[in-house]
N, C-alpha and C positions, 0 to 999 in steps of 0.2 A: 758211379755208376759206370759198370759193364754195359763194352757193348748188345749185353741178350741186353738189359734193362732195355735198352735207346731205339731197338731193335721192338720188343715189346708194346714202348710207346709208340711208335709209329702205323703198326697192325692194326695199332689203339683207333689209331688218329684217322688211318683208312677207313678201320669197317664201323665209326661216331661219322665220319664224310658222309660214307655210302651209304648210310638211314639218316642223315638230311635230307640226301637228294630222295628218296626213297618216299622222302616225310613229306616231304615240295613240292613233290609232285602226285601228294593226292591222297596214299595209302591214310591209312585209317591210326596203324599202329605202328610202329620198328620195334627193329628189336634187338636190342647191343649186346652180346654174351661179350663175359671177359671174362680170359678164363684161370681159371681159378678161380674170378670169384663170380663167377656167377652170369643171371643177364638183367639185365633193368628194362623196361617197355617204355614209351615214348609215345604220344597221341601231339597233334594240333597242336593241344591245350601248355604243356609242358615244353617246344617244340624250343623258349628260349632255355633251359636244363639242359637243353642236350649242343646247345649254339655254346655255353658256357664252360660245359667240359670240353667242347672238340677248342673252344680258347689253353682250359688248363691244358690238357695236352702237349699242347704251339710250342704250349713259354716253359712246360719242362723238354720237350723238344730238347728245345733254344738253349734254355740253362745244361741239362745232360754235356749237348754237340760246341759248348761254350761260341755258344752266337747271344746275343744282345734284343731280347724279344724285343725287344723296344724299337724302332729306327725311324729314322728325322723324318721332320714332316717339311715340307717346301709346299711355299705360296708361290703363287702364281699372279700378278699384277695386269 
């Protein structure tokens, strides 16, 4: 996929993270608009859906960037 697609994914991620931030600050409802696809409203009830969307975007960005979306787990005793 092209860099344009990667930049669009990054823009969507930023918008979604901003929306989650506003939602966590107490706004009752936030709207995430996706260029060319319309808009989706999120509220406190479906906050987990917004968090899942953010995770999905992060995975897509990592895949297109050639990075693994998984990181090593370190344990300390």
